[in-house]
C-alpha positions as CSV (number, residue, x, y, z in Angstrom):
1,X,-5.4,32.6,-25.3
2,X,-7.1,31.3,-22.3
3,X,-4.8,28.3,-22.2
4,X,-1.7,30.5,-21.4
5,X,-3.3,31.6,-18.1
6,X,-3.4,28.0,-16.8
7,X,-1.2,27.6,-13.8
8,X,0.7,24.6,-15.3
9,X,1.9,26.7,-18.3
10,X,2.9,29.7,-16.0
11,X,4.8,27.6,-13.5
12,X,6.3,25.4,-16.2
13,X,7.4,28.4,-18.5
14,X,8.8,30.2,-15.7
15,X,11.0,27.3,-14.6
16,X,12.2,26.1,-17.8
17,X,12.7,29.8,-19.2
18,X,14.5,30.9,-15.9
19,X,16.8,28.0,-16.0
20,X,17.3,28.0,-19.7
21,X,18.0,31.7,-19.6
22,X,20.6,31.3,-16.8
23,X,22.4,28.5,-18.6
24,X,22.5,30.4,-22.1
25,X,24.1,33.3,-20.3
26,X,26.5,31.0,-18.1
27,X,29.4,31.9,-20.5
28,X,29.0,35.6,-19.6
29,X,28.3,35.3,-16.0
30,X,31.0,32.5,-15.4
31,X,33.8,33.1,-17.8
32,X,35.9,30.4,-16.0
33,X,33.0,27.7,-16.6
34,X,33.0,26.8,-13.1
35,X,36.5,25.5,-13.1
36,X,38.2,28.1,-11.0
37,X,40.0,26.4,-8.0
38,X,40.6,28.1,-4.6
39,X,41.8,25.6,-2.0
40,X,41.5,28.4,0.6
41,X,37.8,28.6,0.1
42,X,37.1,25.0,-0.1
43,X,33.6,23.7,1.3
44,X,32.5,27.1,2.2
45,X,29.0,27.0,3.4
46,X,26.1,28.4,1.2
47,X,24.6,31.6,2.0
48,X,27.7,32.9,4.1
49,X,29.6,34.5,1.4
50,X,28.6,36.8,-1.4
51,X,31.3,35.3,-3.7
52,X,29.8,31.8,-3.3
53,X,26.1,32.0,-2.6
54,X,25.9,28.3,-2.9
55,X,29.1,27.4,-1.2
56,X,32.1,25.7,-2.7
57,X,33.0,22.1,-3.5
58,X,35.9,20.1,-2.0
59,X,38.4,21.9,-4.5
60,X,36.9,25.2,-3.8
61,X,35.0,25.6,-7.0
62,X,31.8,27.7,-7.0
63,X,28.7,25.5,-6.8
64,X,26.4,27.9,-8.5
65,X,28.7,28.2,-11.3
66,X,29.0,24.5,-11.7
67,X,25.4,24.0,-11.3
68,X,24.5,26.5,-14.1
69,X,27.3,25.5,-16.4
70,X,26.5,21.8,-15.9
71,X,23.0,22.4,-17.1
72,X,24.4,22.8,-20.8
73,X,25.4,19.1,-20.7
74,X,22.3,17.9,-19.0
75,X,19.9,20.0,-21.6
76,X,22.0,19.1,-24.4
77,X,21.8,15.3,-23.8
78,X,18.0,15.9,-23.2
79,X,17.3,17.8,-26.4
80,X,19.5,16.0,-28.8
81,X,18.6,12.5,-27.8
82,X,14.9,13.3,-28.1
83,X,15.5,14.9,-31.5
84,X,17.2,11.9,-32.8
85,X,14.7,9.4,-31.3
86,X,12.0,11.3,-32.9
87,X,13.7,11.2,-36.5
88,X,14.3,7.6,-36.2
89,X,10.9,6.5,-34.5
90,X,8.6,8.6,-36.7
91,X,10.1,7.5,-39.9
92,X,10.0,3.8,-38.6
93,X,6.4,4.3,-37.5
94,X,5.2,5.7,-40.7
95,X,6.8,2.9,-42.7
96,X,5.3,0.3,-40.5
97,X,1.8,1.5,-40.2
98,X,1.5,2.6,-43.7
99,X,2.9,-0.4,-45.7
100,X,2.1,-3.0,-42.9
101,X,2.8,-6.5,-44.0
102,X,6.7,-7.3,-43.9
103,X,7.9,-4.0,-42.6
104,X,5.4,-3.9,-40.2
105,X,6.4,-7.4,-38.8
106,X,10.1,-6.6,-38.8
107,X,10.0,-3.2,-37.2
108,X,7.4,-4.3,-34.4
109,X,9.1,-7.6,-33.5
110,X,12.4,-5.6,-33.3
111,X,10.6,-3.1,-31.0
112,X,9.2,-5.7,-28.9
113,X,12.7,-7.3,-28.2
114,X,14.1,-4.0,-27.4
115,X,11.3,-3.3,-25.0
116,X,11.8,-6.5,-23.3
117,X,15.5,-5.4,-22.3
118,X,16.1,-3.6,-19.1
119,X,17.5,-0.1,-20.0
120,X,20.4,-0.5,-17.3
121,X,21.2,-3.8,-19.1
122,X,21.4,-2.2,-22.4
123,X,23.4,0.7,-21.0
124,X,26.1,-1.3,-19.3
125,X,26.3,-3.5,-22.7
126,X,26.6,-0.4,-24.9
127,X,29.1,1.5,-22.8
128,X,31.2,-1.6,-22.3
129,X,31.2,-1.9,-26.3
130,X,31.5,1.7,-27.3
131,X,32.8,3.4,-24.1
132,X,31.1,6.6,-22.6
133,X,31.1,10.3,-23.4
134,X,28.7,12.8,-24.4
135,X,28.1,11.6,-27.9
136,X,27.7,8.0,-26.8
137,X,25.3,8.8,-24.2
138,X,23.2,10.6,-26.6
139,X,23.4,7.7,-29.1
140,X,22.5,5.2,-26.2
141,X,19.1,7.2,-25.4
142,X,18.2,7.6,-29.0
143,X,18.7,3.7,-29.5
144,X,16.7,3.1,-26.3
145,X,13.9,5.6,-27.0
146,X,12.9,5.4,-30.7
147,X,10.6,2.6,-29.9
148,X,8.1,4.7,-28.1
149,X,7.8,7.2,-31.1
150,X,7.5,4.3,-33.6
151,X,4.7,2.6,-31.8
152,X,2.9,5.9,-31.3
153,X,3.1,7.0,-34.7
154,X,2.2,3.4,-36.2
155,X,-1.0,3.2,-34.0
156,X,-2.0,6.6,-35.3
157,X,-1.3,5.8,-39.0
158,X,-3.2,2.5,-38.8
159,X,-6.2,4.6,-38.0
160,X,-5.5,7.5,-40.5
161,X,-4.6,5.4,-43.6
162,X,-8.1,4.3,-44.3
163,X,-9.6,8.0,-43.8
164,X,-11.3,9.6,-46.7
165,X,-8.3,12.2,-47.3
166,X,-5.8,9.4,-47.6
167,X,-8.0,7.2,-49.9
168,X,-8.8,10.2,-52.0
169,X,-5.1,11.0,-52.4
170,X,-4.3,7.5,-53.5
171,X,-7.1,7.6,-55.9
172,X,-5.7,10.6,-57.9
173,X,-2.3,8.9,-57.9
174,X,-0.5,10.9,-55.2
175,X,3.0,9.2,-54.6
176,X,3.2,7.3,-51.1
177,X,6.1,9.6,-50.0
178,X,3.8,12.8,-50.3
179,X,1.1,11.0,-48.7
180,X,3.2,10.1,-45.8
181,X,5.1,13.4,-45.2
182,X,2.1,15.9,-46.3
183,X,-1.0,14.2,-45.3
184,X,-0.4,11.9,-42.4
185,X,2.6,13.4,-40.6
186,X,0.9,16.8,-40.0
187,X,-2.0,15.0,-38.1
188,X,0.7,13.2,-35.8
189,X,2.6,16.4,-34.7
190,X,0.5,16.9,-31.7
191,X,1.0,13.8,-29.7
192,X,4.7,13.4,-30.8
193,X,5.3,17.1,-29.5
194,X,3.7,16.1,-26.1
195,X,5.8,12.9,-25.8
196,X,9.1,15.0,-26.8
197,X,8.4,17.4,-23.9
198,X,7.8,14.6,-21.5
199,X,10.9,12.8,-22.7
200,X,13.5,15.3,-22.6
201,X,12.7,15.6,-18.9
202,X,13.0,11.8,-18.5
203,X,16.3,11.8,-20.6
204,X,17.9,14.5,-18.3
205,X,17.0,12.1,-15.3
206,X,18.6,9.2,-17.2
207,X,21.7,11.3,-18.0
208,X,22.2,12.1,-14.6
209,X,21.6,8.5,-13.5
210,X,24.2,7.1,-15.9
211,X,26.8,9.9,-15.0
212,X,26.2,9.2,-11.2
213,X,27.1,5.4,-12.0
214,X,29.9,6.5,-13.9
215,X,28.4,5.3,-17.3
216,X,27.6,8.7,-18.9
217,X,29.4,11.9,-19.6
218,X,33.0,12.3,-18.8
219,X,33.3,13.1,-15.2
220,X,35.8,15.9,-15.9
221,X,33.0,17.7,-17.6
222,X,30.7,19.5,-15.3
223,X,27.0,18.0,-15.3
224,X,24.4,17.6,-12.7
225,X,24.8,13.8,-12.5
226,X,28.6,14.1,-12.2
227,X,28.0,16.7,-9.4
228,X,25.7,14.4,-7.6
229,X,28.3,11.8,-7.8
230,X,31.0,14.0,-6.5
231,X,29.1,15.1,-3.4
232,X,27.8,11.9,-2.2
233,X,31.0,11.4,0.0
234,X,30.4,14.8,1.8
235,X,26.7,14.5,2.3
236,X,27.2,14.8,6.1
237,X,29.6,17.5,6.1
238,X,28.9,19.3,2.9
239,X,25.3,18.7,1.8
240,X,25.2,21.7,-0.6
241,X,27.6,19.9,-3.1
242,X,24.9,17.4,-4.0
243,X,21.9,19.0,-2.9
244,X,21.9,22.0,-5.2
245,X,22.4,20.1,-8.7
246,X,19.8,17.8,-7.2
247,X,17.6,20.7,-6.9
248,X,18.4,21.9,-10.4
249,X,17.4,18.6,-11.8
250,X,14.1,18.6,-9.9
251,X,13.1,22.0,-11.1
252,X,14.0,21.5,-14.6
253,X,12.1,18.1,-14.8
254,X,9.1,19.5,-12.9
255,X,9.0,22.4,-15.5
256,X,9.4,20.3,-18.5
257,X,6.6,18.0,-17.2
258,X,4.3,20.8,-16.4
259,X,4.6,22.0,-19.9
260,X,4.1,18.6,-21.2
261,X,0.7,18.1,-19.4
262,X,-0.2,21.7,-20.6
263,X,0.6,20.8,-24.2
264,X,-1.5,17.4,-23.7
265,X,-4.4,19.3,-22.6
266,X,-4.2,22.0,-25.1
267,X,-3.7,19.7,-28.2
268,X,-6.2,17.2,-27.2
269,X,-9.4,19.0,-26.3
270,X,-11.2,15.8,-25.3
271,X,-8.7,15.0,-22.8
272,X,-8.7,18.4,-21.0
273,X,-8.8,18.4,-17.2
274,X,-10.8,20.9,-15.4
275,X,-8.7,23.9,-14.3
């Protein structure tokens, strides 16, 4: 296919594929999970030791190992939170757009109220009530982002519900559930997939930000945001402790955004840009 030759796809697939493969093989490459402490090698500079090509942190732990192992947490948060938001948001959007009336008013007004709340205020309130941790961070992101999918799906359903194929299905007595999931949902997959791709990247950034502020994943678990927070006091003397996890976030988010742009252009021919 001609689309697979685009620069966006090649760069995005290379970045995401390379980082994803390294993370999947991290258990084989680094059996200690990046937790091996060697105080005699603490704050080793990068590119001067073959044993520690990215240097070591203040406890003598290998930065390369912790960056790769820490990617598991960041990608898990990004993928699971988006999956949860899609399930909730698509269901709400289908019901709201198809049935309209009371359900549309309830869902959309609730969505408007949630959109008016600053994310950081919602995060602080949620963490104060339920606590931090991996699971609660994922739930927080699901709660904060289902609205995007609900509004996207609702708008599309409002346009599709009066189309001929839907009217014909109603006329022959097809149940509403079958109309929603067999006739309407397949027509919404394209824009939902594009938004999912972009939101995985966004959620990786949000998880890193929350963990950096002490509101996300347990600091004892290696994650990119936690590594940034650990290295901020060593920026002048040991810049590599924060720079390499920051580069991992940058490259992963860049790759996902490039794939998202490529998917958008591929699934929406009318919106393609000139390559």
